[in-house]
C-alpha positions, 0 to 999 in steps of 0.5 A: 100733125105739122105739115112739110115746109113750102121750100120743101118743094125745091129739093124735090122738084130737083131731084127728077129734073136733075136725074131724067134732065141729066141723063136726057142731055148727056145722052144727046151730048154723046155720039151713038150712046144707047141709053137702053142699053148703057147705064147712067153711071157710063154717062158720067164715067171717066173718058166720056166727053161732056161727063160733067153733065151727068157727074153734075145730074147726080151730085144735084140728085143726091143734094136734092134728096139730102135737102128733101130729107131735111124738110120732110118733117111729118115723115118718121125719122127713120125713113128721113135718115135713110133717105139722106143716106140715099142721097149722101151715097148719090153724091158718092157715086158722082164722086167715084166715076166708072173707069173704062173697063168698069170699077172703082169698087167705091162706085159699086157700093155707093151705087148699091147703098143709094139705090137700096135706101131710095127703094126702103125709105118710104116704108121707113118714113110712113106714120099712122095718122100721118100724111105718108100713110103705112099701106101706100108706103110699102107699096111704093117701098115694094115697087121700088124694090121691084124695079131695083131688082129688074135692074140688078137681075139685067145688069147681072146677066149683062143684057141689052135692057140694062139702061132701061131697067136702071132708069125706070128704077133711078126715075121712080126713085127720084120722083117718089121724094116729090111725091111725099113732099105733095102728100106732106104739104096736104095735111091740114093745119090744127 
């Protein structure tokens, strides 16, 4: 079993920096923005001053997932394809920003695809005897799906914790590819 190339660290480490750094900086630049209540997409929404910060963060996050999917050679192809799908959908989230009052529908579809793909890819990437083992990958997928479910419940109920739930889900999804690369780099060469 080959291991992931050394350059895999670059996109895998870029993902959490782009997302978490993006939402932190964008929220600080917005007067009165409440990250616990407001979504990440709201930071990149049309009409927001400094929206370019979060838009750039989302685009970089998506590109980083695409790069990680390309580099993660020890993973099963299905998992890599789903990770790449999540990355492409994240780029579309950035391309279709929220407007005042919601929409466009493309934003919601892209976000739904991204959250789903980025939650299930670990289980699809697992390989018996490889660095990405089935049981830990299944546990990761269950945890990620649980966080996405929490976000979906908060969003549909319109609670004041929707931003917190989204950041927990998105942050975990941005960190898992980095963990996968760390595991895939530890494989011993024959």
